[in-house]
N, C-alpha and C positions, 0 to 999 in steps of 0.2 A: 229749724227754720226751713221754710219751703223756698224754692227758687222764686216763686211769685212774691213772697214776703220780703226776700233780699232784694228784689227789684223795687218794690213800692217804698220800702224803708230809705232806700238811697236816692230814689226818685224825688222824695220830699226834701232832700239836702241840696238839690241842684240850685245853682244861682239863677236868677231871672235872665231869661235869653238863652240858656243852655238847653240843648236838645235832649229830649227824654231818651231818644235813640242811643245817646252816649252811654248810658247806664246798660242798656241791654248789650251793646257791642263789647263793652268791657266785661260783662259776665260771660259772654261767649268766648272771648279771648282767654279769660283766666281759667275756664273750665275746658278749654279746648273742645267746644261744642258748635255746631252750626245753628243758625237761626231756627231752623225746624226743630232741631233737638232742644232748643231752649223752650219752645212753646209746648213740646210733648212733656218736658220735665217740670213745668211750671208749678205743678201741684204735688211735686216730690219732694222729700226733704234733702237738704244739702248735706252730703256725707264726705265730700272731698275737701279736707282740711287744708291741703297745699293750695287747691284752687281758691279757697275762700281767702286764704292769706294773699294770694296773688291779686284777686279782686280788690281787696281792701287797699293794697299797695297802689294800684292802678287808680283807684277812686280818689286817694289822697292826692295823687298827682294832678288828677283833673281839678279838684278843688283848689290847688294851688295855682290854677289857670294854665297849666301846661296844655298845649294844643293836643287834641285827641290823636291827630295824625302822628305825632312824636311818640305817644304812648303805644300805639299800635305798631308803629315803625312802618306804616304803609299809608299811601293816599292814592285814591283813584283819579286818574286824569284821562280824559278821552276814552273812558271805559276800560282803562288798563291800570293794573295794580303797580304803583311805583314804591320802591324802597325810599324811605325818608329818614333823616336824623336832624338834629339841630344844627348840622353843618350845612344843610341846604334849605332854601326857601321852600315852604309848603305849596305845591302846585295849586293854583286857583282857577276857578271856572272862566274868568275873563281872559286868561291866556289861552284857552281853548279857541277863542275867536281869532287869535293871532295864528294859530296852527291851521285852522279851517281856511283862512285866507292864503296861507302858504301852499296847502294842497290844491286849492283851486288853481293858483298860478303855475304850479309845478306840473300838475296832470301826472300821467305816468311815464313821461319820457325820461330818459337818464339825464341827471343834473348834479351839480355839485352845489351844496349848501353849507353855509357856515352858521353855527348858533353860538353866539357871543354870551358868555356867562351862563354855560349850559347848567349848572347846578345839578339836580337830580337826573337831568337828561330828558325831561318830560317832552320838551319840544323836539329835540333831536330824534328821539326814538319813534315818536308818533309819525313824525315826517318820514323816517326810513321805513317804517312799517307799512305806510299807506301811499307811498309814492315810489317812483323809480329812482329816487335821489340817493346819493351817498352824502354823508353828513360828517363834517369836522366839528367836534364838540369841544369848544375852548372854555376852560375854567382856570381861574387864578388860584383858587383855594385848594390846597393839598387835602384837607379833609373832605371837602365837597367832591374833588376828583375821585376819591376813593368810593364814594356813594354812587357817583356817575358810572364808574366801571362795573360796579356790582349790578346796576340796572342794565347796562349793555349786555352783560353775561345772561342776566335773567331772561332777557327777550331773544337770546342767541344772534345778536346783531354785531358780532365782533368784526364782520367783513364790510358792514355798511356804515357803521358809526365809529369814527376814529377819535378817541378822547385826547386832548392835548392840554398840557399845562401852559397857561399864557393869559395875557391880559389884553383885552380888545381884539387885536389882530395877530394871527400866527405869522411867523417869518417863513418866507420862500414857500408860500402856499399855493401860488397861482390865483387864477380869477374864479370867482364864483357866479353861479346863475342867481342865487338868492342868498341874502344875508338876513337873519332873524334874530332878535334879541328882546329879552325882558330885562332891561338894565335897571340898576338902582336909579329911582327917580323921585325919592323923597328928599326935602330939605331937612337941615337939623331941627328946625322948628316943628315941621310935621311929624318928625320921629318922636319928639317929646309928647305929642298929642295922641300917639297910638295907644290902643289898649294895653294893659300890663302884660297880658300873655304873649303878645307879639314882641314887646320890647325886652322881655326876660328871656325868650326862648329862641326866637327866630334870629338868623345871622344879620347883625346890623349892616355888614358890608354888602349884603344883597338887596338892601332896602334904601339905604342912605347915600346919595351922591355927593352930597357936600352942602355948603351953606345955602346955595340957591336951589338945589335939587336937579338942576339940568346939566350938571358938569359932565356926567357920563354920556348923555345924548350928545352933547357938543363934540366929544371925542370920537364917538362912533360915526357920526354923520360926516365929520371932518375927514375921516380917513377912509370912508367906505368907497368912494368913487375909485380909488386906487385898487380896490380888491373886487370890483363888479365888472363883469363882462357888459359889453354895450347890450341895452335893452334888458338888463338884469333888474332885480328888485331889492329893496331894503324895507323890511318890515320891522317896525318898533312899537313896543307898548310904551306909552307916555303917561304922565300924571295929569290929573285934573288941573286945567288952566295953564298948561304948558303948550298948547297948540301955536300960539303966536310966536313963542321963542323957537319952537321947533321949526316953524316955517322959515324964520330968519336964518337959522343954521343951515336949512336946506338950500335956501337962495344962495348964501355965501358959498357954499361947497359946489354949486353947480348942479346939484340934483334937483329932479322935478317931483313934487308931491302930486301923486295921482289921486289918493283917496283917503279920506278920514273915516274910520269905523268906530262908532261909539260902543264901549262895552257896557256890561249889565249895570 
């Protein structure tokens, strides 16, 4: 069998909506080759039996609707490669908008940032890489915290990103110039309507806030004022249809909403 034949045969087995690039990427991972090497070898016979077994194992996982990022153990965010596992939510493009806004607000001056529910650390690490801020990355899950620490080490940011085990706000942390969070904001009903691949593999605790879906937003907004310096900012990713409720939480807490940015 040629590499091109292996690619074509498995391309035909993809479910509707799946990207053809997934097959190519899994071949490259299984045989430990680059994209350029794949195209050079496409008309060469497959002689690596161990690589072929790996590829078939990966493809079976893809057919079981396991997200490609978990199979690859990596996901790109803001142009940077992050380690991921089923312990953490897969970084998504819409969260890049939150990071972009944070970077505009922070500029290059020294600042203290809190990332609530840091997960893989994608928000914390990009902010630390591209601004003058030091970041406290707070994560309640032990397995997720281990992934977070691996990513901090991968980017050499041990001095700028401090991982902490905790829920919502750290104790004795002082005040911050910016608090950012992509908290759980799905309701129980919304969770039940998600694609099977998300429900089976991604951490439920990172997606579902509770019956209403706004429970975590309410807690963060209620406590934020006590952890922000005067003139500081709170950036939150919220769900579709939650603006009115979020505004009510902000009004109750005494915070002023400055801007709504629609995601993709």
